[in-house]
N, C-alpha and C positions, 0 to 999 in steps of 0.2 A: 504494500500500500504506500509506503514511504517513497519507494522508487517511482511509482505511478504519479504521485503528487509532484515529485521533482521534475519528472519528464513533462508533466502537464504545464508547469511553470516555464520550463526551458523551451518549450515549443515556440511560443511567440518571441521569446528572447533570441533564439537561434535564427528565426526568420528575420527579425530586425537586424541582427548582427550581419548576416550574409547579404542583406539588402544594401548595406552601406557601401559595398564595393561596386554597386551597379549605378548606372545613370538614372536620373530621376524618372524617365519614362519607363524604365524596367523595374522600378521598385514596386513592391506589392501595395495595393490599395489598402487603406486603413482597415476595412472590414475583413481582409484576408487573415489578419492576426486572430480575430475572434473565430472565424470559420476554421482555421487550422487547429486551434485549440479544441474546438468542439469535435472536429474530425479525429484528432488524436484520442480524445476521451472515448469516443465511440469505438475506435479501432482497439484500444486497450481493453475495453470491456469484451469485445468480440473475440479476442485471442487469449484472454486469461479467465478461465472459469473461477479461479480463486478471487480475482478482483470483483467479479459479479456477485459472488457469495458474500464478500465483505460488505458490499453496499446493498445487500439483501435483494438481489434481483435474480429471478429464475432464468432458465435458458430461453424461454419464450420472450420474456421482457428484454433480455439482452439482444436477441435476434431482431426484435422490433426496433430497438434503438439503433442497432447497426444498419438494418435495412432502411429505416427512415432517414438516417444520416446520409446514406448513399444516394437516396433520391432527393432529399431536401437541400443539402449543402450546395450542390451545383445550381439548383433552382434559385436559392437565395443569393448566391454569388452572381448569377446572371442578372437578376432583378436589381441588385444594388449597383452593379457595374453599369447597367443601362441607365439608372437614375443618377449615376456619377456621385454616389455616396461613398 
């Protein structure tokens, strides 16, 4: 659980750090940091049965979170990019 929290915090930090070497037009939009963190959390739940049990989610709930993330994150990203947010 501690490693999952560390990685969850590190995800936007790593994205920000690696973006500093890129030109402004190649840097991630602000909402990417939030979406990347959500995507990591969903992925971590999907690959770790122990993490799911720690947060008291059964396999069906974890599957729904993972599947919902796969469908909704690109949709939200596209909408926010189109709105230039």
